[in-house]
BAPA-719178 format. One record per residue: x negated, y negated, z of N, C-alpha, C, O in turn; residue number from 0; residue in one letter. Coordinates in steps of 0.1 Angstrom, whole numbers, plus 5000, padded with zeros to 4 digits. Each point is the difference from the previous one (the first is absolute). Layout:
<atoms>
n.east=X; n.north=Y; n.up=Z; ca.east=X; ca.north=Y; ca.up=Z; c.east=X; c.north=Y; c.up=Z; o.east=X; o.north=Y; o.up=Z; resi=NUM; resn=A
...
</atoms>
This chain:
<atoms>
n.east=3945; n.north=2925; n.up=7144; ca.east=5016; ca.north=5007; ca.up=4990; c.east=4988; c.north=4991; c.up=4988; o.east=4996; o.north=4989; o.up=5001; resi=0; resn=M
n.east=5000; n.north=5022; n.up=4990; ca.east=5001; ca.north=5000; ca.up=4986; c.east=5003; c.north=4977; c.up=4989; o.east=5009; o.north=4995; o.up=4993; resi=1; resn=P
n.east=4985; n.north=5002; n.up=5009; ca.east=5006; ca.north=4992; ca.up=4984; c.east=5008; c.north=5002; c.up=4991; o.east=5006; o.north=5010; o.up=4998; resi=2; resn=S
n.east=4994; n.north=4983; n.up=4997; ca.east=5017; ca.north=5004; ca.up=4987; c.east=4989; c.north=5005; c.up=4989; o.east=5004; o.north=5008; o.up=4992; resi=3; resn=E
n.east=4979; n.north=4985; n.up=5006; ca.east=4994; ca.north=5003; ca.up=4989; c.east=4992; c.north=5014; c.up=5002; o.east=4996; o.north=5010; o.up=4994; resi=4; resn=V
n.east=5004; n.north=4986; n.up=5015; ca.east=4990; ca.north=5020; ca.up=5011; c.east=5014; c.north=5008; c.up=4993; o.east=5000; o.north=5007; o.up=4990; resi=5; resn=E
n.east=5010; n.north=4992; n.up=5017; ca.east=5014; ca.north=5010; ca.up=4997; c.east=5000; c.north=5000; c.up=4987; o.east=4998; o.north=5011; o.up=4996; resi=6; resn=Q
n.east=5002; n.north=4978; n.up=4994; ca.east=4996; ca.north=5005; ca.up=4985; c.east=4989; c.north=5002; c.up=4989; o.east=5000; o.north=5002; o.up=4988; resi=7; resn=L
n.east=4992; n.north=4998; n.up=5023; ca.east=4984; ca.north=5008; ca.up=4999; c.east=5004; c.north=5018; c.up=5000; o.east=4999; o.north=5008; o.up=4990; resi=8; resn=R
n.east=5006; n.north=4995; n.up=5025; ca.east=4999; ca.north=5015; ca.up=4998; c.east=5007; c.north=5008; c.up=4995; o.east=4997; o.north=5012; o.up=5000; resi=9; resn=D
n.east=5020; n.north=4979; n.up=4991; ca.east=5004; ca.north=5005; ca.up=4993; c.east=4990; c.north=4998; c.up=4982; o.east=4998; o.north=5012; o.up=4996; resi=10; resn=L
n.east=4999; n.north=4982; n.up=4998; ca.east=4997; ca.north=5002; ca.up=4990; c.east=4984; c.north=5009; c.up=5007; o.east=5002; o.north=5011; o.up=4997; resi=11; resn=A
n.east=4985; n.north=4987; n.up=5010; ca.east=4996; ca.north=5016; ca.up=5001; c.east=5005; c.north=5013; c.up=4998; o.east=4995; o.north=5008; o.up=4992; resi=12; resn=R
n.east=5019; n.north=4994; n.up=5020; ca.east=5008; ca.north=5010; ca.up=4996; c.east=5005; c.north=5010; c.up=4986; o.east=5001; o.north=5012; o.up=4998; resi=13; resn=A
n.east=5001; n.north=4970; n.up=4991; ca.east=5003; ca.north=4999; ca.up=4988; c.east=4992; c.north=5010; c.up=4992; o.east=5001; o.north=5012; o.up=4995; resi=14; resn=F
n.east=4985; n.north=4975; n.up=5008; ca.east=4992; ca.north=5014; ca.up=4990; c.east=4990; c.north=5010; c.up=5002; o.east=4991; o.north=5005; o.up=4993; resi=15; resn=W
n.east=5015; n.north=4998; n.up=5024; ca.east=4991; ca.north=5011; ca.up=5003; c.east=5005; c.north=5014; c.up=4998; o.east=4996; o.north=5011; o.up=5003; resi=16; resn=A
n.east=5017; n.north=4982; n.up=4989; ca.east=5007; ca.north=5013; ca.up=5001; c.east=5006; c.north=5009; c.up=5010; o.east=5003; o.north=5012; o.up=5000; resi=17; resn=G
n.east=4999; n.north=4976; n.up=5010; ca.east=5012; ca.north=5007; ca.up=5016; c.east=5011; c.north=4998; c.up=5002; o.east=5005; o.north=4990; o.up=4994; resi=18; resn=K
n.east=5000; n.north=5016; n.up=5010; ca.east=5015; ca.north=4993; ca.up=5006; c.east=5008; c.north=4991; c.up=5005; o.east=4991; o.north=4995; o.up=5008; resi=19; resn=P
n.east=5015; n.north=5002; n.up=4994; ca.east=4997; ca.north=4983; ca.up=4996; c.east=5016; c.north=4998; c.up=5010; o.east=5011; o.north=5000; o.up=4995; resi=20; resn=I
n.east=4987; n.north=4998; n.up=5020; ca.east=5019; ca.north=5002; ca.up=5011; c.east=5001; c.north=4988; c.up=4999; o.east=4993; o.north=4990; o.up=5002; resi=21; resn=P
n.east=5024; n.north=5014; n.up=4992; ca.east=5007; ca.north=4987; ca.up=5003; c.east=4996; c.north=4996; c.up=5013; o.east=4998; o.north=5008; o.up=5009; resi=22; resn=C
n.east=5001; n.north=4979; n.up=4991; ca.east=5003; ca.north=4996; ca.up=5014; c.east=5010; c.north=4996; c.up=5010; o.east=4999; o.north=4998; o.up=5012; resi=23; resn=P
n.east=5013; n.north=5002; n.up=4978; ca.east=5016; ca.north=4999; ca.up=5008; c.east=5009; c.north=5017; c.up=4999; o.east=5012; o.north=5000; o.up=5002; resi=24; resn=K
n.east=4980; n.north=5014; n.up=4995; ca.east=5007; ca.north=5006; ca.up=4999; c.east=4989; c.north=5012; c.up=5003; o.east=4993; o.north=5006; o.up=4990; resi=25; resn=H
n.east=5004; n.north=4999; n.up=5026; ca.east=4989; ca.north=5015; ca.up=5001; c.east=5004; c.north=5002; c.up=4997; o.east=5012; o.north=4999; o.up=4999; resi=26; resn=P
n.east=4973; n.north=5010; n.up=4991; ca.east=5001; ca.north=5015; ca.up=4995; c.east=5008; c.north=5000; c.up=4993; o.east=5010; o.north=5006; o.up=5001; resi=27; resn=G
n.east=4988; n.north=4986; n.up=4991; ca.east=5009; ca.north=4992; ca.up=4983; c.east=4980; c.north=4993; c.up=4991; o.east=4993; o.north=4992; o.up=5005; resi=28; resn=V
n.east=5005; n.north=5015; n.up=4981; ca.east=4988; ca.north=4997; ca.up=4998; c.east=5011; c.north=4984; c.up=4984; o.east=5011; o.north=4997; o.up=4997; resi=29; resn=N
n.east=4976; n.north=4998; n.up=5001; ca.east=5001; ca.north=4988; ca.up=4992; c.east=4996; c.north=5009; c.up=4989; o.east=4991; o.north=5009; o.up=5001; resi=30; resn=M
n.east=5022; n.north=4985; n.up=4984; ca.east=4994; ca.north=5004; ca.up=4987; c.east=4988; c.north=4984; c.up=4998; o.east=5002; o.north=4988; o.up=5005; resi=31; resn=I
n.east=4987; n.north=5016; n.up=4988; ca.east=5000; ca.north=4991; ca.up=4993; c.east=4992; c.north=5002; c.up=4987; o.east=4994; o.north=5009; o.up=4995; resi=32; resn=G
n.east=5008; n.north=4981; n.up=5003; ca.east=4992; ca.north=4994; ca.up=4981; c.east=4993; c.north=4991; c.up=4995; o.east=5003; o.north=4989; o.up=5002; resi=33; resn=E
n.east=4987; n.north=5013; n.up=4992; ca.east=4993; ca.north=4986; ca.up=4996; c.east=5007; c.north=4993; c.up=4992; o.east=5005; o.north=5008; o.up=4992; resi=34; resn=F
n.east=4998; n.north=4979; n.up=5006; ca.east=5006; ca.north=4994; ca.up=4984; c.east=4987; c.north=4990; c.up=4999; o.east=4992; o.north=4996; o.up=5008; resi=35; resn=V
n.east=5009; n.north=5004; n.up=4977; ca.east=4986; ca.north=4989; ca.up=4993; c.east=5011; c.north=4992; c.up=4991; o.east=5007; o.north=5002; o.up=4990; resi=36; resn=Q
n.east=4991; n.north=4992; n.up=5015; ca.east=5006; ca.north=4984; ca.up=4983; c.east=4994; c.north=4995; c.up=4998; o.east=4988; o.north=5004; o.up=5000; resi=37; resn=T
n.east=5016; n.north=4981; n.up=4995; ca.east=4989; ca.north=4996; ca.up=4997; c.east=4992; c.north=4989; c.up=5004; o.east=4992; o.north=4995; o.up=4993; resi=38; resn=T
n.east=5010; n.north=5000; n.up=5023; ca.east=4995; ca.north=4997; ca.up=5003; c.east=5007; c.north=4999; c.up=5015; o.east=4999; o.north=4991; o.up=5007; resi=39; resn=F
n.east=5006; n.north=5018; n.up=4995; ca.east=4998; ca.north=5007; ca.up=5020; c.east=5005; c.north=5013; c.up=5001; o.east=5012; o.north=5002; o.up=4997; resi=40; resn=A
n.east=4978; n.north=5009; n.up=5006; ca.east=5001; ca.north=5010; ca.up=5003; c.east=5001; c.north=5001; c.up=5008; o.east=4996; o.north=4992; o.up=5008; resi=41; resn=D
n.east=5011; n.north=5019; n.up=4999; ca.east=5001; ca.north=5002; ca.up=5012; c.east=5006; c.north=5013; c.up=5003; o.east=5007; o.north=5006; o.up=4991; resi=42; resn=H
n.east=4990; n.north=5000; n.up=5022; ca.east=5005; ca.north=5011; ca.up=5006; c.east=5013; c.north=5002; c.up=5003; o.east=5005; o.north=4995; o.up=5010; resi=43; resn=V
n.east=5000; n.north=5011; n.up=4982; ca.east=5018; ca.north=5000; ca.up=5011; c.east=5008; c.north=5012; c.up=5008; o.east=5005; o.north=5011; o.up=4997; resi=44; resn=F
n.east=4994; n.north=4984; n.up=5010; ca.east=5009; ca.north=5014; ca.up=5009; c.east=5010; c.north=5004; c.up=5006; o.east=5004; o.north=4988; o.up=5003; resi=45; resn=L
n.east=5006; n.north=5023; n.up=5004; ca.east=5011; ca.north=4998; ca.up=4996; c.east=5004; c.north=5012; c.up=5009; o.east=4996; o.north=5012; o.up=5001; resi=46; resn=T
n.east=5011; n.north=4982; n.up=5006; ca.east=5007; ca.north=5011; ca.up=5013; c.east=5014; c.north=5011; c.up=4992; o.east=5011; o.north=4997; o.up=4995; resi=47; resn=C
n.east=4979; n.north=5019; n.up=5009; ca.east=5019; ca.north=5007; ca.up=4989; c.east=5011; c.north=4995; c.up=5009; o.east=5011; o.north=4996; o.up=4995; resi=48; resn=P
n.east=4985; n.north=5003; n.up=5019; ca.east=5013; ca.north=5002; ca.up=5012; c.east=5006; c.north=4986; c.up=4998; o.east=5010; o.north=5000; o.up=4992; resi=49; resn=R
n.east=4987; n.north=4990; n.up=5011; ca.east=5005; ca.north=4981; ca.up=5000; c.east=5001; c.north=4993; c.up=4986; o.east=5006; o.north=4991; o.up=4996; resi=50; resn=G
n.east=4985; n.north=5018; n.up=4999; ca.east=5000; ca.north=4989; ca.up=4983; c.east=4988; c.north=4986; c.up=5006; o.east=4998; o.north=4990; o.up=4993; resi=51; resn=R
n.east=4996; n.north=5012; n.up=5019; ca.east=4993; ca.north=4985; ca.up=5007; c.east=4987; c.north=5000; c.up=4989; o.east=4994; o.north=5010; o.up=5001; resi=52; resn=E
n.east=5002; n.north=4982; n.up=4992; ca.east=4986; ca.north=5001; ca.up=4991; c.east=4996; c.north=4985; c.up=5009; o.east=5006; o.north=4992; o.up=5007; resi=53; resn=T
n.east=4978; n.north=5009; n.up=4987; ca.east=4988; ca.north=4992; ca.up=5005; c.east=4989; c.north=4999; c.up=4989; o.east=4991; o.north=5008; o.up=5000; resi=54; resn=I
n.east=5010; n.north=4979; n.up=4988; ca.east=4991; ca.north=5000; ca.up=4992; c.east=4990; c.north=4995; c.up=5006; o.east=5002; o.north=4992; o.up=5010; resi=55; resn=T
n.east=4984; n.north=5013; n.up=4984; ca.east=4986; ca.north=4998; ca.up=5003; c.east=4988; c.north=4993; c.up=4990; o.east=4991; o.north=5007; o.up=4995; resi=56; resn=I
n.east=5011; n.north=4983; n.up=5003; ca.east=4993; ca.north=4996; ca.up=4993; c.east=4986; c.north=5005; c.up=4993; o.east=4999; o.north=4988; o.up=4997; resi=57; resn=P
n.east=4992; n.north=5016; n.up=4999; ca.east=4991; ca.north=5002; ca.up=4990; c.east=4998; c.north=4996; c.up=4986; o.east=5004; o.north=5003; o.up=4989; resi=58; resn=Q
n.east=4987; n.north=4987; n.up=5018; ca.east=4996; ca.north=4993; ca.up=4985; c.east=4982; c.north=4990; c.up=5004; o.east=4997; o.north=4989; o.up=4995; resi=59; resn=R
n.east=4998; n.north=5016; n.up=5011; ca.east=4992; ca.north=5015; ca.up=4994; c.east=5004; c.north=5009; c.up=5003; o.east=5003; o.north=4996; o.up=5011; resi=60; resn=P
n.east=5000; n.north=5013; n.up=4989; ca.east=4998; ca.north=5016; ca.up=5006; c.east=4991; c.north=4995; c.up=5012; o.east=4992; o.north=4991; o.up=4999; resi=61; resn=K
n.east=5012; n.north=5018; n.up=5013; ca.east=4998; ca.north=5001; ca.up=5013; c.east=4990; c.north=5008; c.up=4993; o.east=5000; o.north=5003; o.up=4988; resi=62; resn=Q
n.east=4986; n.north=5002; n.up=5027; ca.east=4993; ca.north=5005; ca.up=5001; c.east=4988; c.north=4988; c.up=5014; o.east=4998; o.north=4989; o.up=5003; resi=63; resn=M
n.east=4996; n.north=5027; n.up=4999; ca.east=4993; ca.north=4996; ca.up=5016; c.east=4988; c.north=4995; c.up=4993; o.east=4994; o.north=5005; o.up=4990; resi=64; resn=Q
n.east=5004; n.north=4984; n.up=5018; ca.east=4988; ca.north=4994; ca.up=4993; c.east=4987; c.north=5003; c.up=5004; o.east=5000; o.north=5007; o.up=5010; resi=65; resn=F
n.east=4985; n.north=4990; n.up=4983; ca.east=4987; ca.north=5004; ca.up=5005; c.east=4995; c.north=5001; c.up=5014; o.east=5007; o.north=4993; o.up=5008; resi=66; resn=Y
n.east=4983; n.north=5014; n.up=4997; ca.east=4998; ca.north=4995; ca.up=5014; c.east=4992; c.north=4995; c.up=4998; o.east=4992; o.north=5006; o.up=5006; resi=67; resn=P
n.east=4997; n.north=4977; n.up=4985; ca.east=4990; ca.north=4993; ca.up=4998; c.east=5017; c.north=4995; c.up=5001; o.east=5007; o.north=5001; o.up=5010; resi=68; resn=Q
n.east=4994; n.north=4997; n.up=4987; ca.east=5015; ca.north=4986; ca.up=4994; c.east=5005; c.north=4999; c.up=5017; o.east=5001; o.north=4989; o.up=5006; resi=69; resn=A
n.east=5000; n.north=5021; n.up=4999; ca.east=5008; ca.north=4997; ca.up=5013; c.east=4994; c.north=4991; c.up=5005; o.east=5004; o.north=4988; o.up=5001; resi=70; resn=V
n.east=4982; n.north=5017; n.up=5004; ca.east=4992; ca.north=4998; ca.up=5005; c.east=4994; c.north=4988; c.up=4998; o.east=4997; o.north=4994; o.up=5010; resi=71; resn=E
n.east=5000; n.north=4999; n.up=4978; ca.east=5003; ca.north=4992; ca.up=4997; c.east=5014; c.north=4988; c.up=5005; o.east=4997; o.north=4989; o.up=5004; resi=72; resn=G
n.east=5020; n.north=5016; n.up=4997; ca.east=5003; ca.north=4994; ca.up=5002; c.east=4996; c.north=4992; c.up=5019; o.east=4999; o.north=4989; o.up=5005; resi=73; resn=F
n.east=4998; n.north=5029; n.up=5002; ca.east=4997; ca.north=4993; ca.up=5011; c.east=4985; c.north=4991; c.up=5007; o.east=4997; o.north=4997; o.up=5012; resi=74; resn=V
n.east=4996; n.north=5001; n.up=4977; ca.east=4990; ca.north=4989; ca.up=4998; c.east=5005; c.north=4992; c.up=5001; o.east=5000; o.north=4995; o.up=5012; resi=75; resn=E
n.east=5009; n.north=4997; n.up=4977; ca.east=5003; ca.north=4989; ca.up=4998; c.east=5013; c.north=4996; c.up=5010; o.east=5006; o.north=4990; o.up=5003; resi=76; resn=N
n.east=4994; n.north=5017; n.up=5000; ca.east=5005; ca.north=4995; ca.up=5021; c.east=4998; c.north=5002; c.up=5005; o.east=5009; o.north=5006; o.up=5006; resi=77; resn=I
n.east=4977; n.north=4994; n.up=5001; ca.east=4992; ca.north=4994; ca.up=5006; c.east=4991; c.north=4990; c.up=4995; o.east=4996; o.north=4993; o.up=5009; resi=78; resn=N
n.east=4999; n.north=5002; n.up=4975; ca.east=5000; ca.north=4985; ca.up=4997; c.east=5015; c.north=4992; c.up=5003; o.east=5000; o.north=4988; o.up=4999; resi=79; resn=R
n.east=5008; n.north=5017; n.up=5003; ca.east=5014; ca.north=4984; ca.up=5003; c.east=5002; c.north=5004; c.up=4978; o.east=4998; o.north=4989; o.up=4995; resi=80; resn=G
n.east=5005; n.north=5020; n.up=4996; ca.east=5004; ca.north=4998; ca.up=4987; c.east=5007; c.north=5008; c.up=4999; o.east=5001; o.north=5011; o.up=5005; resi=81; resn=D
n.east=5007; n.north=4982; n.up=4983; ca.east=5013; ca.north=5007; ca.up=4999; c.east=5000; c.north=5010; c.up=4991; o.east=4994; o.north=5000; o.up=4989; resi=82; resn=A
n.east=5016; n.north=5014; n.up=5018; ca.east=4997; ca.north=5013; ca.up=4991; c.east=5012; c.north=5000; c.up=4994; o.east=5010; o.north=4996; o.up=5005; resi=83; resn=I
n.east=4986; n.north=5010; n.up=4980; ca.east=5010; ca.north=4999; ca.up=4987; c.east=5001; c.north=5017; c.up=4996; o.east=4992; o.north=5007; o.up=4995; resi=84; resn=L
n.east=5018; n.north=4994; n.up=5008; ca.east=5001; ca.north=5012; ca.up=4986; c.east=4990; c.north=4998; c.up=4986; o.east=5001; o.north=4990; o.up=4993; resi=85; resn=C
n.east=4989; n.north=5020; n.up=5006; ca.east=4993; ca.north=4994; ca.up=4989; c.east=5003; c.north=5009; c.up=4986; o.east=4992; o.north=5004; o.up=4992; resi=86; resn=Y
n.east=5025; n.north=4999; n.up=5009; ca.east=5005; ca.north=5013; ca.up=4990; c.east=5009; c.north=4985; c.up=4994; o.east=4998; o.north=4993; o.up=4990; resi=87; resn=R
n.east=5009; n.north=5007; n.up=5020; ca.east=5012; ca.north=4989; ca.up=4994; c.east=5001; c.north=4984; c.up=5007; o.east=5009; o.north=4993; o.up=4994; resi=88; resn=C
n.east=4985; n.north=5002; n.up=5016; ca.east=4993; ca.north=4982; ca.up=5005; c.east=5006; c.north=5000; c.up=5011; o.east=4999; o.north=4991; o.up=5009; resi=89; resn=Q
n.east=5012; n.north=5025; n.up=4994; ca.east=5012; ca.north=4993; ca.up=5015; c.east=4990; c.north=4999; c.up=5013; o.east=4988; o.north=5003; o.up=5001; resi=90; resn=S
n.east=5021; n.north=4991; n.up=5009; ca.east=4992; ca.north=5002; ca.up=5008; c.east=5002; c.north=5018; c.up=5011; o.east=5010; o.north=5007; o.up=4998; resi=91; resn=P
n.east=4981; n.north=4996; n.up=5011; ca.east=4995; ca.north=5008; ca.up=5005; c.east=5010; c.north=4997; c.up=5009; o.east=5005; o.north=4989; o.up=4998; resi=92; resn=L
n.east=4999; n.north=5017; n.up=5011; ca.east=5009; ca.north=5007; ca.up=5019; c.east=4994; c.north=5012; c.up=5003; o.east=5002; o.north=5012; o.up=4995; resi=93; resn=E
n.east=4984; n.north=4981; n.up=5020; ca.east=4995; ca.north=5005; ca.up=5004; c.east=5002; c.north=5007; c.up=5013; o.east=4996; o.north=4993; o.up=5009; resi=94; resn=V
n.east=5007; n.north=5017; n.up=4994; ca.east=5001; ca.north=5015; ca.up=5013; c.east=4988; c.north=4995; c.up=5008; o.east=4990; o.north=5002; o.up=4993; resi=95; resn=N
n.east=5006; n.north=4993; n.up=5020; ca.east=4989; ca.north=5000; ca.up=5001; c.east=5002; c.north=5009; c.up=5017; o.east=5002; o.north=4993; o.up=5010; resi=96; resn=L
n.east=4998; n.north=5019; n.up=4990; ca.east=4995; ca.north=5006; ca.up=5018; c.east=4979; c.north=4997; c.up=5002; o.east=4990; o.north=5001; o.up=4993; resi=97; resn=N
n.east=5016; n.north=4997; n.up=5023; ca.east=4989; ca.north=4994; ca.up=5000; c.east=4993; c.north=5009; c.up=5015; o.east=5009; o.north=4998; o.up=5007; resi=98; resn=E
n.east=4983; n.north=5009; n.up=4999; ca.east=5000; ca.north=5004; ca.up=5015; c.east=4988; c.north=4991; c.up=5003; o.east=4989; o.north=5000; o.up=4997; resi=99; resn=N
n.east=5020; n.north=4992; n.up=5013; ca.east=4990; ca.north=4997; ca.up=5012; c.east=4989; c.north=5000; c.up=4999; o.east=4993; o.north=4990; o.up=4996; resi=100; resn=A
n.east=5005; n.north=5021; n.up=5007; ca.east=4992; ca.north=5005; ca.up=5012; c.east=4988; c.north=5004; c.up=4988; o.east=4989; o.north=4997; o.up=5003; resi=101; resn=T
n.east=5014; n.north=5008; n.up=4985; ca.east=4988; ca.north=5002; ca.up=4998; c.east=4998; c.north=4992; c.up=4987; o.east=4989; o.north=4999; o.up=4995; resi=102; resn=T
n.east=5018; n.north=4997; n.up=5001; ca.east=5001; ca.north=4984; ca.up=4990; c.east=5000; c.north=5004; c.up=4986; o.east=4997; o.north=4994; o.up=4990; resi=103; resn=G
n.east=5009; n.north=5022; n.up=5013; ca.east=4999; ca.north=5007; ca.up=4980; c.east=5016; c.north=4999; c.up=4994; o.east=5008; o.north=5005; o.up=5008; resi=104; resn=V
n.east=4996; n.north=4989; n.up=4980; ca.east=5005; ca.north=4991; ca.up=4998; c.east=5005; c.north=5010; c.up=4988; o.east=4992; o.north=5007; o.up=4993; resi=105; resn=A
n.east=5023; n.north=4992; n.up=5006; ca.east=5011; ca.north=5017; ca.up=4985; c.east=5009; c.north=4988; c.up=4995; o.east=5011; o.north=4997; o.up=5006; resi=106; resn=R
n.east=4985; n.north=4997; n.up=4981; ca.east=5005; ca.north=4988; ca.up=4993; c.east=5008; c.north=5006; c.up=4991; o.east=4993; o.north=5008; o.up=4994; resi=107; resn=Y
n.east=5017; n.north=4993; n.up=5003; ca.east=5004; ca.north=5003; ca.up=4981; c.east=5004; c.north=4986; c.up=4999; o.east=5002; o.north=4992; o.up=5009; resi=108; resn=V
n.east=4999; n.north=5008; n.up=4979; ca.east=4999; ca.north=4985; ca.up=4990; c.east=5014; c.north=5012; c.up=4991; o.east=5002; o.north=5012; o.up=4998; resi=109; resn=F
n.east=5006; n.north=4976; n.up=4999; ca.east=5015; ca.north=5006; ca.up=4988; c.east=5001; c.north=4986; c.up=4994; o.east=4999; o.north=4989; o.up=5007; resi=110; resn=T
n.east=5002; n.north=5012; n.up=4976; ca.east=5004; ca.north=4991; ca.up=4994; c.east=5015; c.north=5002; c.up=5001; o.east=5007; o.north=5010; o.up=5000; resi=111; resn=C
n.east=4996; n.north=4974; n.up=5001; ca.east=5016; ca.north=5006; ca.up=5002; c.east=5008; c.north=4994; c.up=4985; o.east=5012; o.north=5000; o.up=4998; resi=112; resn=V
n.east=4975; n.north=4994; n.up=4990; ca.east=5014; ca.north=5006; ca.up=4991; c.east=4999; c.north=5023; c.up=4989; o.east=5009; o.north=5008; o.up=4995; resi=113; resn=R
n.east=4976; n.north=4991; n.up=5006; ca.east=4997; ca.north=5011; ca.up=4994; c.east=5003; c.north=5016; c.up=5006; o.east=5004; o.north=5010; o.up=4995; resi=114; resn=C
n.east=4992; n.north=4985; n.up=5019; ca.east=5000; ca.north=5007; ca.up=5014; c.east=4987; c.north=5005; c.up=5002; o.east=4994; o.north=5001; o.up=5011; resi=115; resn=L
n.east=5004; n.north=5001; n.up=4981; ca.east=4983; ca.north=5004; ca.up=4998; c.east=4995; c.north=4997; c.up=5020; o.east=5004; o.north=4990; o.up=5007; resi=116; resn=S
n.east=4985; n.north=5023; n.up=4997; ca.east=4998; ca.north=5001; ca.up=5007; c.east=4987; c.north=5003; c.up=5005; o.east=4995; o.north=5007; o.up=4991; resi=117; resn=W
n.east=4995; n.north=4992; n.up=5020; ca.east=4990; ca.north=5007; ca.up=5006; c.east=5000; c.north=5001; c.up=5011; o.east=5010; o.north=4996; o.up=5006; resi=118; resn=G
n.east=4978; n.north=5010; n.up=5000; ca.east=5001; ca.north=4998; ca.up=5021; c.east=4982; c.north=5001; c.up=5000; o.east=4992; o.north=5003; o.up=4992; resi=119; resn=E
n.east=5007; n.north=4993; n.up=5022; ca.east=4981; ca.north=4995; ca.up=4999; c.east=5003; c.north=5004; c.up=5016; o.east=5010; o.north=4997; o.up=5006; resi=120; resn=W
n.east=4981; n.north=5009; n.up=4998; ca.east=4996; ca.north=5000; ca.up=5015; c.east=4987; c.north=5000; c.up=5002; o.east=4992; o.north=5006; o.up=4993; resi=121; resn=A
n.east=5002; n.north=4984; n.up=5021; ca.east=4990; ca.north=4997; ca.up=5002; c.east=4999; c.north=4989; c.up=5010; o.east=5009; o.north=4992; o.up=5005; resi=122; resn=G
n.east=4975; n.north=5008; n.up=4998; ca.east=5000; ca.north=4984; ca.up=5005; c.east=5004; c.north=4991; c.up=4989; o.east=4997; o.north=5005; o.up=4989; resi=123; resn=R
n.east=5011; n.north=4982; n.up=5012; ca.east=4999; ca.north=4992; ca.up=4986; c.east=4988; c.north=4995; c.up=4999; o.east=4996; o.north=4999; o.up=4989; resi=124; resn=P
n.east=4997; n.north=4999; n.up=5021; ca.east=4988; ca.north=4988; ca.up=4997; c.east=4993; c.north=5013; c.up=4986; o.east=4999; o.north=4996; o.up=4989; resi=125; resn=E
n.east=4997; n.north=5019; n.up=5017; ca.east=4991; ca.north=5002; ca.up=4994; c.east=5010; c.north=5002; c.up=4979; o.east=4996; o.north=5007; o.up=4991; resi=126; resn=T
n.east=5014; n.north=4987; n.up=5009; ca.east=4998; ca.north=4998; ca.up=4986; c.east=4995; c.north=4990; c.up=4986; o.east=5001; o.north=4989; o.up=4994; resi=127; resn=A
n.east=4992; n.north=5026; n.up=5006; ca.east=4992; ca.north=4985; ca.up=4989; c.east=4995; c.north=5003; c.up=4988; o.east=4988; o.north=5003; o.up=5000; resi=128; resn=K
n.east=5019; n.north=4997; n.up=4989; ca.east=5000; ca.north=5008; ca.up=4989; c.east=4988; c.north=4988; c.up=4990; o.east=4998; o.north=4988; o.up=5000; resi=129; resn=I
n.east=4998; n.north=5021; n.up=4993; ca.east=4983; ca.north=4992; ca.up=4993; c.east=4985; c.north=4996; c.up=5002; o.east=4990; o.north=4999; o.up=4994; resi=130; resn=G
n.east=5013; n.north=5000; n.up=5018; ca.east=4991; ca.north=5004; ca.up=5012; c.east=4995; c.north=5007; c.up=5007; o.east=5009; o.north=5007; o.up=5004; resi=131; resn=K
n.east=4982; n.north=4995; n.up=5001; ca.east=4991; ca.north=5007; ca.up=5009; c.east=5005; c.north=5002; c.up=5020; o.east=4997; o.north=4993; o.up=5009; resi=132; resn=D
n.east=5010; n.north=5016; n.up=4991; ca.east=5011; ca.north=5002; ca.up=5013; c.east=4992; c.north=5002; c.up=5012; o.east=5002; o.north=5003; o.up=5011; resi=133; resn=A
n.east=4981; n.north=4991; n.up=4980; ca.east=4992; ca.north=5005; ca.up=5016; c.east=4997; c.north=4994; c.up=5011; o.east=4995; o.north=5005; o.up=5010; resi=134; resn=T
</atoms>
């Protein structure tokens, strides 16, 4: 089951992509979303037209997909035992790891707990080398 951060990330991703956002409580009903910009707390506000449920998703800074090199750098940092933070807002990243024990291939999904930016990386963790010769 996805964490709350992953659920909010997917809702924000669907909003920014212009996709329909199904209401989690009313099957078959799509939520109505709008971006609200304020002085200090920009957010996406989602409302269910049937039950009037609301979801507020903070968006300062606005959600984006991390660059592939940055995501590979996150994997390299994990291998070294370094802390990993979102380079946009300096908040911790939630890491979802699925590893195939037979092949050693791992799939990482990084999600910022504050701005909900995300990135994915798949491969053998020991091959993650930023700025170095990977031979």
